[in-house]
N, CA, C, O and the ligand as a Tripos MOL2 file, in Angstrom:
@<TRIPOS>MOLECULE
protein
  289   287    73     0     0
PROTEIN
NO_CHARGES

@<TRIPOS>ATOM
      1 N          -3.2480  -28.2950   30.4840 N.3       1 MET1
      2 CA         -3.1310  -28.4660   29.0510 C.3       1 MET1
      3 C          -4.0110  -27.4500   28.2090 C.2       1 MET1
      4 O          -3.5980  -26.7830   27.2600 O.2       1 MET1
      5 N          -5.2610  -27.4500   28.7100 N.am      2 ALA2
      6 CA         -6.1110  -26.4970   28.0410 C.3       2 ALA2
      7 C          -5.6110  -25.0800   28.3700 C.2       2 ALA2
      8 O          -5.6690  -24.1990   27.5120 O.2       2 ALA2
      9 N          -5.1460  -24.8610   29.5380 N.am      3 ASP3
     10 CA         -4.6270  -23.5320   29.9790 C.3       3 ASP3
     11 C          -3.5140  -23.1300   29.0590 C.2       3 ASP3
     12 O          -3.5150  -22.0230   28.5200 O.2       3 ASP3
     13 N          -2.5210  -24.0510   28.8620 N.am      4 LYS4
     14 CA         -1.4440  -23.6640   28.0660 C.3       4 LYS4
     15 C          -1.8160  -23.3230   26.6180 C.2       4 LYS4
     16 O          -1.3700  -22.3300   26.0430 O.2       4 LYS4
     17 N          -2.6480  -24.1930   26.0700 N.am      5 ALA5
     18 CA         -3.1840  -23.9020   24.6730 C.3       5 ALA5
     19 C          -3.7960  -22.5840   24.6120 C.2       5 ALA5
     20 O          -3.5690  -21.7770   23.7110 O.2       5 ALA5
     21 N          -4.6510  -22.3700   25.6840 N.am      6 GLN6
     22 CA         -5.4120  -21.1030   25.6350 C.3       6 GLN6
     23 C          -4.4850  -19.9360   25.8090 C.2       6 GLN6
     24 O          -4.7070  -18.9090   25.1670 O.2       6 GLN6
     25 N          -3.4510  -20.0160   26.6390 N.am      7 ALA7
     26 CA         -2.5030  -18.9310   26.8540 C.3       7 ALA7
     27 C          -1.7040  -18.6850   25.5570 C.2       7 ALA7
     28 O          -1.4040  -17.5520   25.1820 O.2       7 ALA7
     29 N          -1.3830  -19.7930   24.9060 N.am      8 ARG8
     30 CA         -0.6430  -19.5820   23.6530 C.3       8 ARG8
     31 C          -1.5200  -18.9040   22.6270 C.2       8 ARG8
     32 O          -1.1310  -17.9480   21.9560 O.2       8 ARG8
     33 N          -2.7250  -19.4440   22.5380 N.am      9 ALA9
     34 CA         -3.6490  -18.7670   21.5660 C.3       9 ALA9
     35 C          -3.9260  -17.3670   21.8720 C.2       9 ALA9
     36 O          -4.0760  -16.5290   20.9830 O.2       9 ALA9
     37 N          -3.9980  -17.0900   23.1680 N.am     10 ALA10
     38 CA         -4.2960  -15.6920   23.6110 C.3      10 ALA10
     39 C          -3.0890  -14.8350   23.2460 C.2      10 ALA10
     40 O          -3.2900  -13.7150   22.7760 O.2      10 ALA10
     41 N          -1.8620  -15.2800   23.4290 N.am     11 SER11
     42 CA         -0.6820  -14.5330   23.1780 C.3      11 SER11
     43 C          -0.4470  -14.2480   21.6830 C.2      11 SER11
     44 O          -0.0650  -13.1640   21.2420 O.2      11 SER11
     45 N          -0.7100  -15.3030   20.9840 N.am     12 SER12
     46 CA         -0.4840  -15.1700   19.5460 C.3      12 SER12
     47 C          -1.6400  -14.3110   18.9670 C.2      12 SER12
     48 O          -1.4540  -13.4990   18.0610 O.2      12 SER12
     49 N          -2.8010  -14.5310   19.5250 N.am     13 ARG13
     50 CA         -3.9110  -13.6230   19.1410 C.3      13 ARG13
     51 C          -3.6480  -12.1880   19.3470 C.2      13 ARG13
     52 O          -3.9660  -11.3230   18.5310 O.2      13 ARG13
     53 N          -2.9980  -11.9480   20.5790 N.am     14 HIS14
     54 CA         -2.7390  -10.6740   20.9150 C.3      14 HIS14
     55 C          -1.7900   -9.9490   19.9630 C.2      14 HIS14
     56 O          -1.9520   -8.7660   19.6630 O.2      14 HIS14
     57 N          -0.7890  -10.7100   19.4990 N.am     15 LEU15
     58 CA          0.1190  -10.1800   18.4860 C.3      15 LEU15
     59 C          -0.5780   -9.8370   17.1920 C.2      15 LEU15
     60 O          -0.3690   -8.7850   16.5880 O.2      15 LEU15
     61 N          -1.4280  -10.7890   16.7910 N.am     16 ASN16
     62 CA         -2.0990  -10.5360   15.5800 C.3      16 ASN16
     63 C          -3.1770   -9.5020   15.6200 C.2      16 ASN16
     64 O          -3.6110   -8.9900   14.5880 O.2      16 ASN16
     65 N          -3.6200   -9.1870   16.8480 N.am     17 ASP17
     66 CA         -4.7270   -8.3080   16.9770 C.3      17 ASP17
     67 C          -4.3020   -6.8620   17.0050 C.2      17 ASP17
     68 O          -5.1410   -5.9620   17.0440 O.2      17 ASP17
     69 N          -2.9860   -6.6290   16.9860 N.am     18 VAL18
     70 CA         -2.5590   -5.1960   16.9440 C.3      18 VAL18
     71 C          -2.9070   -4.6280   15.5760 C.2      18 VAL18
     72 O          -2.2910   -4.9690   14.5670 O.2      18 VAL18
     73 N          -3.9450   -3.7230   15.5640 N.am     19 LYS19
     74 CA         -4.3300   -3.2310   14.3610 C.3      19 LYS19
     75 C          -4.0900   -1.7310   14.3770 C.2      19 LYS19
     76 O          -4.2110   -1.0140   15.3710 O.2      19 LYS19
     77 N          -3.7250   -1.3320   13.1240 N.am     20 VAL20
     78 CA         -3.3920    0.1040   12.9980 C.3      20 VAL20
     79 C          -4.2590    0.7060   11.9710 C.2      20 VAL20
     80 O          -4.4150    0.1490   10.8850 O.2      20 VAL20
     81 N          -4.8100    1.7800   12.2600 N.am     21 GLN21
     82 CA         -5.7610    2.4440   11.2330 C.3      21 GLN21
     83 C          -4.9740    3.0630   10.1790 C.2      21 GLN21
     84 O          -3.9310    3.6740   10.4140 O.2      21 GLN21
     85 N          -5.4820    2.9060    8.9930 N.am     22 CYS22
     86 CA         -4.8370    3.5060    7.8300 C.3      22 CYS22
     87 C          -4.9230    5.0240    7.8450 C.2      22 CYS22
     88 O          -5.9310    5.5740    8.2880 O.2      22 CYS22
     89 N          -3.9280    5.6910    7.3900 N.am     23 ARG23
     90 CA         -3.9020    7.1620    7.4510 C.3      23 ARG23
     91 C          -4.7690    7.7650    6.3120 C.2      23 ARG23
     92 O          -5.1110    8.9470    6.3460 O.2      23 ARG23
     93 N          -5.1170    6.9260    5.3020 N.am     24 HIS24
     94 CA         -5.7800    7.3230    4.1910 C.3      24 HIS24
     95 C          -7.2510    6.9720    4.1040 C.2      24 HIS24
     96 O          -8.0260    7.5920    3.3750 O.2      24 HIS24
     97 N          -7.6030    5.9720    4.8620 N.am     25 CYS25
     98 CA         -9.0050    5.5100    4.8990 C.3      25 CYS25
     99 C          -9.2800    4.9710    6.3120 C.2      25 CYS25
    100 O          -8.3600    4.7500    7.0990 O.2      25 CYS25
    101 N         -10.5590    4.7690    6.6090 N.am     26 PRO26
    102 CA        -10.9510    4.4430    7.9590 C.3      26 PRO26
    103 C         -10.7130    2.9760    8.2730 C.2      26 PRO26
    104 O         -11.0550    2.5640    9.3820 O.2      26 PRO26
    105 N         -10.1680    2.1700    7.4140 N.am     27 GLN27
    106 CA         -9.8980    0.7740    7.6250 C.3      27 GLN27
    107 C          -8.7060    0.5190    8.5850 C.2      27 GLN27
    108 O          -7.7260    1.2640    8.5660 O.2      27 GLN27
    109 N          -8.7970   -0.5210    9.4100 N.am     28 SER28
    110 CA         -7.7420   -0.9920   10.1590 C.3      28 SER28
    111 C          -7.1340   -2.2140    9.7070 C.2      28 SER28
    112 O          -7.8390   -3.1060    9.2350 O.2      28 SER28
    113 N          -5.8030   -2.3440    9.8150 N.am     29 TYR29
    114 CA         -5.0550   -3.5320    9.3480 C.3      29 TYR29
    115 C          -4.0780   -3.9350   10.3880 C.2      29 TYR29
    116 O          -3.6720   -3.1280   11.2250 O.2      29 TYR29
    117 N          -3.7100   -5.1250   10.3490 N.am     30 SER30
    118 CA         -2.6190   -5.6380   11.2690 C.3      30 SER30
    119 C          -1.3260   -4.8530   11.0070 C.2      30 SER30
    120 O          -1.0710   -4.3360    9.9190 O.2      30 SER30
    121 N          -0.5460   -4.8020   12.0610 N.am     31 SER31
    122 CA          0.6640   -4.0210   11.9460 C.3      31 SER31
    123 C           1.5760   -4.5540   10.8290 C.2      31 SER31
    124 O           2.4360   -3.8420   10.3100 O.2      31 SER31
    125 N           1.3660   -5.7790   10.4920 N.am     32 ARG32
    126 CA          2.1440   -6.3780    9.3910 C.3      32 ARG32
    127 C           1.6570   -5.8250    8.0290 C.2      32 ARG32
    128 O           2.4350   -5.5030    7.1310 O.2      32 ARG32
    129 N           0.3370   -5.7410    7.9470 N.am     33 GLY33
    130 CA         -0.2810   -5.5110    6.6270 C.3      33 GLY33
    131 C          -0.5420   -3.9470    6.4460 C.2      33 GLY33
    132 O          -0.8760   -3.5330    5.3360 O.2      33 GLY33
    133 N          -0.4050   -3.1300    7.4530 N.am     34 ILE34
    134 CA         -0.6930   -1.7960    7.3360 C.3      34 ILE34
    135 C           0.2060   -0.9750    6.4250 C.2      34 ILE34
    136 O          -0.2240   -0.0260    5.7700 O.2      34 ILE34
    137 N           1.5110   -1.3910    6.4100 N.am     35 ALA35
    138 CA          2.4290   -0.6880    5.6130 C.3      35 ALA35
    139 C           2.1710   -0.8370    4.0890 C.2      35 ALA35
    140 O           2.1710    0.1380    3.3380 O.2      35 ALA35
    141 N           1.9500   -2.1200    3.6700 N.am     36 SER36
    142 CA          1.6630   -2.3370    2.3090 C.3      36 SER36
    143 C           0.3050   -1.7540    1.8560 C.2      36 SER36
    144 O           0.1340   -1.2920    0.7280 O.2      36 SER36
    145 N          -0.6150   -1.8050    2.7780 N.am     37 HIS37
    146 CA         -1.9560   -1.2640    2.5480 C.3      37 HIS37
    147 C          -1.8800    0.2750    2.3900 C.2      37 HIS37
    148 O          -2.4610    0.8230    1.4530 O.2      37 HIS37
    149 N          -1.1670    0.9710    3.3010 N.am     38 GLU38
    150 CA         -1.1390    2.3890    3.2160 C.3      38 GLU38
    151 C          -0.4060    2.7610    1.9590 C.2      38 GLU38
    152 O          -0.7800    3.7510    1.3290 O.2      38 GLU38
    153 N           0.5910    2.0540    1.5560 N.am     39 ARG39
    154 CA          1.2580    2.3680    0.2420 C.3      39 ARG39
    155 C           0.2850    2.3480   -0.9170 C.2      39 ARG39
    156 O           0.1690    3.3000   -1.6900 O.2      39 ARG39
    157 N          -0.4140    1.2180   -1.0090 N.am     40 SER40
    158 CA         -1.4020    1.1360   -2.1830 C.3      40 SER40
    159 C          -2.5280    1.9850   -1.9160 C.2      40 SER40
    160 O          -3.1010    2.4720   -2.8910 O.2      40 SER40
    161 N          -2.9730    2.2640   -0.6730 N.am     41 CYS41
    162 CA         -4.1060    3.1630   -0.4250 C.3      41 CYS41
    163 C          -3.8210    4.5200   -0.8090 C.2      41 CYS41
    164 O          -4.6480    5.1970   -1.4200 O.2      41 CYS41
    165 N          -2.5540    4.9930   -0.4370 N.am     42 SER42
    166 CA         -2.1450    6.3700   -0.7220 C.3      42 SER42
    167 C          -2.0640    6.4740   -2.2410 C.2      42 SER42
    168 O          -2.4690    7.5130   -2.7640 O.2      42 SER42
    169 N          -1.5840    5.5070   -2.9810 N.am     43 GLN43
    170 CA         -1.5070    5.5710   -4.3500 C.3      43 GLN43
    171 C          -2.8660    5.7240   -5.0040 C.2      43 GLN43
    172 O          -3.0880    6.5360   -5.9020 O.2      43 GLN43
    173 N          -3.7870    4.8640   -4.4800 N.am     44 LYS44
    174 CA         -5.2150    4.9600   -4.9390 C.3      44 LYS44
    175 C          -5.7590    6.3500   -4.7500 C.2      44 LYS44
    176 O          -6.4170    6.8890   -5.6390 O.2      44 LYS44
    177 N          -5.4920    6.9390   -3.5970 N.am     45 GLY45
    178 CA         -6.0250    8.2500   -3.3300 C.3      45 GLY45
    179 C          -5.3730    9.3520   -4.1360 C.2      45 GLY45
    180 O          -6.0010   10.3590   -4.4630 O.2      45 GLY45
    181 N          -4.0600    9.1420   -4.4610 N.am     46 GLN46
    182 CA         -3.3760   10.1890   -5.2370 C.3      46 GLN46
    183 C          -3.6710   10.0450   -6.6910 C.2      46 GLN46
    184 O          -3.5450   10.9940   -7.4650 O.2      46 GLN46
    185 N          -4.0720    8.8310   -7.0720 N.am     47 LYS47
    186 CA         -4.3690    8.6220   -8.5010 C.3      47 LYS47
    187 C          -5.3250    9.6380   -9.1790 C.2      47 LYS47
    188 O          -5.1200   10.1610  -10.2750 O.2      47 LYS47
    189 N          -6.4030    9.8450   -8.3720 N.am     48 LYS48
    190 CA         -7.3940   10.7700   -8.9170 C.3      48 LYS48
    191 C          -6.7950   12.2370   -9.0970 C.2      48 LYS48
    192 O          -7.0060   12.9420  -10.0840 O.2      48 LYS48
    193 N          -6.0240   12.5880   -8.0090 N.am     49 LYS49
    194 CA         -5.4530   13.9530   -8.1670 C.3      49 LYS49
    195 C          -4.3760   14.0650   -9.1720 C.2      49 LYS49
    196 O          -4.2690   15.0440   -9.9100 O.2      49 LYS49
    197 N          -3.5400   12.9940   -9.1890 N.am     50 GLU50
    198 CA         -2.3590   13.1220  -10.0520 C.3      50 GLU50
    199 C          -2.6120   12.4510  -11.4170 C.2      50 GLU50
    200 O          -1.6620   12.2440  -12.1720 O.2      50 GLU50
    201 N          -3.8280   12.1190  -11.7390 N.am     51 CYS51
    202 CA         -4.1270   11.4750  -12.9730 C.3      51 CYS51
    203 C          -3.6590   12.3320  -14.1270 C.2      51 CYS51
    204 O          -3.0070   11.8220  -15.0380 O.2      51 CYS51
    205 N          -3.9600   13.5810  -14.1210 N.am     52 LYS52
    206 CA         -3.6290   14.3940  -15.2700 C.3      52 LYS52
    207 C          -2.0130   14.5200  -15.3090 C.2      52 LYS52
    208 O          -1.3680   14.3780  -16.3470 O.2      52 LYS52
    209 N          -1.4760   14.7890  -14.1180 N.am     53 GLU53
    210 CA         -0.0280   14.9460  -13.9880 C.3      53 GLU53
    211 C           0.6820   13.7440  -14.5290 C.2      53 GLU53
    212 O           1.6600   13.8330  -15.2710 O.2      53 GLU53
    213 N           0.1170   12.5440  -14.1020 N.am     54 PHE54
    214 CA          0.7200   11.2240  -14.4610 C.3      54 PHE54
    215 C           0.6280   11.0540  -15.9830 C.2      54 PHE54
    216 O           1.5570   10.5600  -16.6210 O.2      54 PHE54
    217 N          -0.4830   11.4640  -16.5360 N.am     55 ALA55
    218 CA         -0.6380   11.3460  -17.9280 C.3      55 ALA55
    219 C           0.3470   12.1300  -18.7770 C.2      55 ALA55
    220 O           0.8350   11.7260  -19.8320 O.2      55 ALA55
    221 N           0.5970   13.3690  -18.1570 N.am     56 LYS56
    222 CA          1.6440   14.2810  -18.7840 C.3      56 LYS56
    223 C           2.9250   13.6270  -18.7410 C.2      56 LYS56
    224 O           3.6180   13.5810  -19.7580 O.2      56 LYS56
    225 N           3.3330   13.0740  -17.5650 N.am     57 LEU57
    226 CA          4.6020   12.4390  -17.4100 C.3      57 LEU57
    227 C           4.7220   11.2730  -18.2660 C.2      57 LEU57
    228 O           5.7820   11.0670  -18.8570 O.2      57 LEU57
    229 N           3.7000   10.4710  -18.3890 N.am     58 ALA58
    230 CA          3.7530    9.3250  -19.2080 C.3      58 ALA58
    231 C           4.0020    9.6800  -20.6810 C.2      58 ALA58
    232 O           4.8180    9.0920  -21.3900 O.2      58 ALA58
    233 N           3.2310   10.6840  -21.0680 N.am     59 MET59
    234 CA          3.4040   11.1540  -22.5040 C.3      59 MET59
    235 C           4.7320   11.6400  -22.7050 C.2      59 MET59
    236 O           5.3030   11.4200  -23.7730 O.2      59 MET59
    237 N           5.3290   12.3370  -21.7020 N.am     60 ARG60
    238 CA          6.7220   12.8260  -21.9010 C.3      60 ARG60
    239 C           7.6920   11.6360  -21.9670 C.2      60 ARG60
    240 O           8.6150   11.6160  -22.7820 O.2      60 ARG60
    241 N           7.4590   10.6290  -21.0770 N.am     61 ALA61
    242 CA          8.3310    9.4930  -21.1260 C.3      61 ALA61
    243 C           8.2810    8.8110  -22.4560 C.2      61 ALA61
    244 O           9.3180    8.4550  -23.0160 O.2      61 ALA61
    245 N           7.1040    8.6250  -22.9660 N.am     62 ILE62
    246 CA          6.8870    7.9750  -24.2750 C.3      62 ILE62
    247 C           7.6000    8.7200  -25.3720 C.2      62 ILE62
    248 O           8.2600    8.1890  -26.2650 O.2      62 ILE62
    249 N           7.3860   10.0560  -25.2000 N.am     63 ASP63
    250 CA          8.0080   10.9930  -26.2850 C.3      63 ASP63
    251 C           9.5300   10.8290  -26.2570 C.2      63 ASP63
    252 O          10.2070   10.7490  -27.2830 O.2      63 ASP63
    253 N          10.0330   10.7840  -24.9850 N.am     64 ALA64
    254 CA         11.5590   10.7040  -24.8740 C.3      64 ALA64
    255 C          12.0700    9.3420  -25.3460 C.2      64 ALA64
    256 O          13.1750    9.2220  -25.8740 O.2      64 ALA64
    257 N          11.2390    8.3280  -25.1410 N.am     65 GLN65
    258 CA         11.6480    6.9780  -25.6580 C.3      65 GLN65
    259 C          11.5900    7.0280  -27.1810 C.2      65 GLN65
    260 O          12.4910    6.5210  -27.8500 O.2      65 GLN65
    261 N          10.5490    7.6300  -27.7310 N.am     66 ARG66
    262 CA         10.4300    7.6450  -29.1490 C.3      66 ARG66
    263 C          11.6470    8.3280  -29.7580 C.2      66 ARG66
    264 O          12.2530    7.8540  -30.7190 O.2      66 ARG66
    265 N          11.9930    9.5290  -29.1180 N.am     67 LYS67
    266 CA         13.1310   10.2590  -29.6570 C.3      67 LYS67
    267 C          14.4110    9.3770  -29.5420 C.2      67 LYS67
    268 O          15.1980    9.3170  -30.4870 O.2      67 LYS67
    269 N          14.6060    8.7320  -28.4520 N.am     68 GLU68
    270 CA         15.7640    7.9650  -28.2660 C.3      68 GLU68
    271 C          15.8050    6.8470  -29.3570 C.2      68 GLU68
    272 O          16.8470    6.6210  -29.9720 O.2      68 GLU68
    273 N          14.7010    6.1800  -29.5750 N.am     69 HIS69
    274 CA         14.5820    5.1740  -30.4450 C.3      69 HIS69
    275 C          14.8290    5.7050  -31.8850 C.2      69 HIS69
    276 O          15.4770    5.0320  -32.6870 O.2      69 HIS69
    277 N          14.3540    6.8130  -32.1800 N.am     70 HIS70
    278 CA         14.4710    7.4560  -33.5030 C.3      70 HIS70
    279 C          15.9380    7.7130  -33.7750 C.2      70 HIS70
    280 O          16.4250    7.4570  -34.8760 O.2      70 HIS70
    281 N          16.6860    8.2500  -32.7140 N.am     71 CYS71
    282 CA         18.0550    8.5820  -32.9350 C.3      71 CYS71
    283 C          18.9040    7.2870  -33.3540 C.2      71 CYS71
    284 O          19.7850    7.2930  -34.2140 O.2      71 CYS71
    285 N          18.5030    6.2010  -32.6210 N.am     72 GLU72
    286 CA         19.3270    4.9830  -33.0240 C.3      72 GLU72
    287 C          18.9160    4.4950  -34.3690 C.2      72 GLU72
    288 O          19.4700    3.5150  -34.8660 O.2      72 GLU72
    289 ZN         -6.4180    2.6810    3.5890 Zn       73 ZN73
@<TRIPOS>BOND
     1     1     2 1
     2     2     3 1
     3     3     4 2
     4     3     5 am
     5     5     6 1
     6     6     7 1
     7     7     8 2
     8     7     9 am
     9     9    10 1
    10    10    11 1
    11    11    12 2
    12    11    13 am
    13    13    14 1
    14    14    15 1
    15    15    16 2
    16    15    17 am
    17    17    18 1
    18    18    19 1
    19    19    20 2
    20    19    21 am
    21    21    22 1
    22    22    23 1
    23    23    24 2
    24    23    25 am
    25    25    26 1
    26    26    27 1
    27    27    28 2
    28    27    29 am
    29    29    30 1
    30    30    31 1
    31    31    32 2
    32    31    33 am
    33    33    34 1
    34    34    35 1
    35    35    36 2
    36    35    37 am
    37    37    38 1
    38    38    39 1
    39    39    40 2
    40    39    41 am
    41    41    42 1
    42    42    43 1
    43    43    44 2
    44    43    45 am
    45    45    46 1
    46    46    47 1
    47    47    48 2
    48    47    49 am
    49    49    50 1
    50    50    51 1
    51    51    52 2
    52    51    53 am
    53    53    54 1
    54    54    55 1
    55    55    56 2
    56    55    57 am
    57    57    58 1
    58    58    59 1
    59    59    60 2
    60    59    61 am
    61    61    62 1
    62    62    63 1
    63    63    64 2
    64    63    65 am
    65    65    66 1
    66    66    67 1
    67    67    68 2
    68    67    69 am
    69    69    70 1
    70    70    71 1
    71    71    72 2
    72    71    73 am
    73    73    74 1
    74    74    75 1
    75    75    76 2
    76    75    77 am
    77    77    78 1
    78    78    79 1
    79    79    80 2
    80    79    81 am
    81    81    82 1
    82    82    83 1
    83    83    84 2
    84    83    85 am
    85    85    86 1
    86    86    87 1
    87    87    88 2
    88    87    89 am
    89    89    90 1
    90    90    91 1
    91    91    92 2
    92    91    93 am
    93    93    94 1
    94    94    95 1
    95    95    96 2
    96    95    97 am
    97    97    98 1
    98    98    99 1
    99    99   100 2
   100    99   101 am
   101   101   102 1
   102   102   103 1
   103   103   104 2
   104   103   105 am
   105   105   106 1
   106   106   107 1
   107   107   108 2
   108   107   109 am
   109   109   110 1
   110   110   111 1
   111   111   112 2
   112   111   113 am
   113   113   114 1
   114   114   115 1
   115   115   116 2
   116   115   117 am
   117   117   118 1
   118   118   119 1
   119   119   120 2
   120   119   121 am
   121   121   122 1
   122   122   123 1
   123   123   124 2
   124   123   125 am
   125   125   126 1
   126   126   127 1
   127   127   128 2
   128   127   129 am
   129   129   130 1
   130   130   131 1
   131   131   132 2
   132   131   133 am
   133   133   134 1
   134   134   135 1
   135   135   136 2
   136   135   137 am
   137   137   138 1
   138   138   139 1
   139   139   140 2
   140   139   141 am
   141   141   142 1
   142   142   143 1
   143   143   144 2
   144   143   145 am
   145   145   146 1
   146   146   147 1
   147   147   148 2
   148   147   149 am
   149   149   150 1
   150   150   151 1
   151   151   152 2
   152   151   153 am
   153   153   154 1
   154   154   155 1
   155   155   156 2
   156   155   157 am
   157   157   158 1
   158   158   159 1
   159   159   160 2
   160   159   161 am
   161   161   162 1
   162   162   163 1
   163   163   164 2
   164   163   165 am
   165   165   166 1
   166   166   167 1
   167   167   168 2
   168   167   169 am
   169   169   170 1
   170   170   171 1
   171   171   172 2
   172   171   173 am
   173   173   174 1
   174   174   175 1
   175   175   176 2
   176   175   177 am
   177   177   178 1
   178   178   179 1
   179   179   180 2
   180   179   181 am
   181   181   182 1
   182   182   183 1
   183   183   184 2
   184   183   185 am
   185   185   186 1
   186   186   187 1
   187   187   188 2
   188   187   189 am
   189   189   190 1
   190   190   191 1
   191   191   192 2
   192   191   193 am
   193   193   194 1
   194   194   195 1
   195   195   196 2
   196   195   197 am
   197   197   198 1
   198   198   199 1
   199   199   200 2
   200   199   201 am
   201   201   202 1
   202   202   203 1
   203   203   204 2
   204   203   205 am
   205   205   206 1
   206   206   207 1
   207   207   208 2
   208   207   209 am
   209   209   210 1
   210   210   211 1
   211   211   212 2
   212   211   213 am
   213   213   214 1
   214   214   215 1
   215   215   216 2
   216   215   217 am
   217   217   218 1
   218   218   219 1
   219   219   220 2
   220   219   221 am
   221   221   222 1
   222   222   223 1
   223   223   224 2
   224   223   225 am
   225   225   226 1
   226   226   227 1
   227   227   228 2
   228   227   229 am
   229   229   230 1
   230   230   231 1
   231   231   232 2
   232   231   233 am
   233   233   234 1
   234   234   235 1
   235   235   236 2
   236   235   237 am
   237   237   238 1
   238   238   239 1
   239   239   240 2
   240   239   241 am
   241   241   242 1
   242   242   243 1
   243   243   244 2
   244   243   245 am
   245   245   246 1
   246   246   247 1
   247   247   248 2
   248   247   249 am
   249   249   250 1
   250   250   251 1
   251   251   252 2
   252   251   253 am
   253   253   254 1
   254   254   255 1
   255   255   256 2
   256   255   257 am
   257   257   258 1
   258   258   259 1
   259   259   260 2
   260   259   261 am
   261   261   262 1
   262   262   263 1
   263   263   264 2
   264   263   265 am
   265   265   266 1
   266   266   267 1
   267   267   268 2
   268   267   269 am
   269   269   270 1
   270   270   271 1
   271   271   272 2
   272   271   273 am
   273   273   274 1
   274   274   275 1
   275   275   276 2
   276   275   277 am
   277   277   278 1
   278   278   279 1
   279   279   280 2
   280   279   281 am
   281   281   282 1
   282   282   283 1
   283   283   284 2
   284   283   285 am
   285   285   286 1
   286   286   287 1
   287   287   288 2
@<TRIPOS>SUBSTRUCTURE
     1 MET1         2 RESIDUE 1 A MET
     2 ALA2         6 RESIDUE 1 A ALA
     3 ASP3        10 RESIDUE 1 A ASP
     4 LYS4        14 RESIDUE 1 A LYS
     5 ALA5        18 RESIDUE 1 A ALA
     6 GLN6        22 RESIDUE 1 A GLN
     7 ALA7        26 RESIDUE 1 A ALA
     8 ARG8        30 RESIDUE 1 A ARG
     9 ALA9        34 RESIDUE 1 A ALA
    10 ALA10       38 RESIDUE 1 A ALA
    11 SER11       42 RESIDUE 1 A SER
    12 SER12       46 RESIDUE 1 A SER
    13 ARG13       50 RESIDUE 1 A ARG
    14 HIS14       54 RESIDUE 1 A HIS
    15 LEU15       58 RESIDUE 1 A LEU
    16 ASN16       62 RESIDUE 1 A ASN
    17 ASP17       66 RESIDUE 1 A ASP
    18 VAL18       70 RESIDUE 1 A VAL
    19 LYS19       74 RESIDUE 1 A LYS
    20 VAL20       78 RESIDUE 1 A VAL
    21 GLN21       82 RESIDUE 1 A GLN
    22 CYS22       86 RESIDUE 1 A CYS
    23 ARG23       90 RESIDUE 1 A ARG
    24 HIS24       94 RESIDUE 1 A HIS
    25 CYS25       98 RESIDUE 1 A CYS
    26 PRO26      102 RESIDUE 1 A PRO
    27 GLN27      106 RESIDUE 1 A GLN
    28 SER28      110 RESIDUE 1 A SER
    29 TYR29      114 RESIDUE 1 A TYR
    30 SER30      118 RESIDUE 1 A SER
    31 SER31      122 RESIDUE 1 A SER
    32 ARG32      126 RESIDUE 1 A ARG
    33 GLY33      130 RESIDUE 1 A GLY
    34 ILE34      134 RESIDUE 1 A ILE
    35 ALA35      138 RESIDUE 1 A ALA
    36 SER36      142 RESIDUE 1 A SER
    37 HIS37      146 RESIDUE 1 A HIS
    38 GLU38      150 RESIDUE 1 A GLU
    39 ARG39      154 RESIDUE 1 A ARG
    40 SER40      158 RESIDUE 1 A SER
    41 CYS41      162 RESIDUE 1 A CYS
    42 SER42      166 RESIDUE 1 A SER
    43 GLN43      170 RESIDUE 1 A GLN
    44 LYS44      174 RESIDUE 1 A LYS
    45 GLY45      178 RESIDUE 1 A GLY
    46 GLN46      182 RESIDUE 1 A GLN
    47 LYS47      186 RESIDUE 1 A LYS
    48 LYS48      190 RESIDUE 1 A LYS
    49 LYS49      194 RESIDUE 1 A LYS
    50 GLU50      198 RESIDUE 1 A GLU
    51 CYS51      202 RESIDUE 1 A CYS
    52 LYS52      206 RESIDUE 1 A LYS
    53 GLU53      210 RESIDUE 1 A GLU
    54 PHE54      214 RESIDUE 1 A PHE
    55 ALA55      218 RESIDUE 1 A ALA
    56 LYS56      222 RESIDUE 1 A LYS
    57 LEU57      226 RESIDUE 1 A LEU
    58 ALA58      230 RESIDUE 1 A ALA
    59 MET59      234 RESIDUE 1 A MET
    60 ARG60      238 RESIDUE 1 A ARG
    61 ALA61      242 RESIDUE 1 A ALA
    62 ILE62      246 RESIDUE 1 A ILE
    63 ASP63      250 RESIDUE 1 A ASP
    64 ALA64      254 RESIDUE 1 A ALA
    65 GLN65      258 RESIDUE 1 A GLN
    66 ARG66      262 RESIDUE 1 A ARG
    67 LYS67      266 RESIDUE 1 A LYS
    68 GLU68      270 RESIDUE 1 A GLU
    69 HIS69      274 RESIDUE 1 A HIS
    70 HIS70      278 RESIDUE 1 A HIS
    71 CYS71      282 RESIDUE 1 A CYS
    72 GLU72      286 RESIDUE 1 A GLU
    73 ZN73       289 GROUP 0 **** ****
């Protein structure tokens, strides 16, 4: 009985223990969580670099919206 429970715990533990290291930071996450983490982590990393570019795009988008709104 204890053996079965132990085996089950070990097998489920094994599945949960599959950890993948993030490509953007040294942290490791479960194979289930790594995808969402890498997405947000890469966005975090890019934010600094693309901050100015993003601001430009945002300004352009706001400008376009204003023009559209103005036309109507
Ligand atoms: Zn990361």
